[in-house]
C-alpha positions as CSV (number, residue, x, y, z in Angstrom):
1,M,-3.1,-10.4,6.3
2,I,-3.7,-9.4,2.7
3,K,-1.9,-7.8,-0.2
4,L,-2.3,-4.0,-0.8
5,T,-4.1,-4.8,-4.1
6,E,-6.7,-6.8,-2.3
7,M,-7.9,-3.8,-0.2
8,R,-11.3,-2.2,-1.1
9,K,-11.9,1.5,-1.7
10,G,-12.3,3.2,1.7
11,A,-10.6,0.4,3.6
12,E,-8.0,1.4,6.2
13,G,-5.1,-0.6,7.4
14,T,-1.5,-0.9,8.6
15,V,1.5,-2.0,6.5
16,V,2.8,-5.2,8.0
17,S,5.8,-5.9,5.6
18,V,7.4,-4.7,2.4
19,S,9.3,-7.4,0.4
20,G,11.2,-7.4,-2.8
21,D,14.6,-6.5,-4.0
22,S,16.6,-3.8,-2.2
23,R,15.9,-1.1,-4.8
24,F,12.1,-1.6,-4.5
25,V,12.2,-1.7,-0.7
26,S,14.4,1.5,-0.6
27,R,12.1,3.3,-3.0
28,I,8.9,2.4,-1.1
29,T,10.3,3.1,2.4
30,S,11.7,6.5,1.2
31,I,8.1,7.6,0.4
32,G,7.0,6.6,3.9
33,L,5.4,3.2,3.4
34,T,7.2,1.4,6.2
35,P,5.9,-1.4,8.5
36,G,3.5,0.2,11.0
37,C,2.4,2.9,8.6
38,Y,-1.4,3.5,8.6
39,L,-3.1,4.2,5.2
40,T,-6.4,4.5,3.5
41,M,-7.3,3.0,0.1
42,V,-8.6,5.8,-2.1
43,K,-8.9,4.0,-5.5
44,N,-8.3,0.4,-6.4
45,E,-9.6,-0.4,-9.9
46,K,-8.3,-3.3,-12.0
47,S,-5.8,-2.3,-14.7
48,Q,-5.1,1.1,-13.1
49,P,-2.6,2.3,-10.5
50,V,-3.6,2.0,-6.8
51,L,-4.2,5.3,-5.1
52,I,-3.7,5.5,-1.3
53,Y,-3.6,8.2,1.3
54,S,-0.9,8.0,3.9
55,R,1.0,10.5,6.1
56,D,-1.0,13.5,4.7
57,T,0.0,12.5,1.1
58,M,-1.8,10.9,-1.8
59,I,0.4,8.2,-3.4
60,A,-0.1,6.3,-6.7
61,L,1.6,2.9,-7.0
62,N,1.6,0.4,-9.8
63,R,-0.3,-2.8,-9.2
64,K,2.8,-5.1,-9.5
65,D,4.5,-3.2,-6.7
66,C,1.5,-3.5,-4.5
67,E,1.8,-7.2,-4.5
68,N,4.9,-6.9,-2.4
69,I,3.2,-4.9,0.4
70,D,1.4,-7.0,3.1
71,M,-1.4,-5.2,5.0
72,E,-3.4,-5.7,8.2
73,V,-6.9,-4.3,7.5
74,A,-8.7,-2.3,10.2
75,N,-12.0,-2.1,8.3
76,G,-13.5,-2.8,4.9
């Protein structure tokens, strides 16, 4: 299991858990990033937002928020 920020470009995986305060968890789950959600890492460059593709949607997240999302990587 790794943090979302540790995934490489092109890697695919499943969200295992989302942690943090209730406001953060509510915001992240409202955009569809729930445990069991499958996603693809589109862009992950240091000092820039993380760009992922999930549920037919491109999503940009700040790096600090990504530290609260645990992933199970399928490849990459």
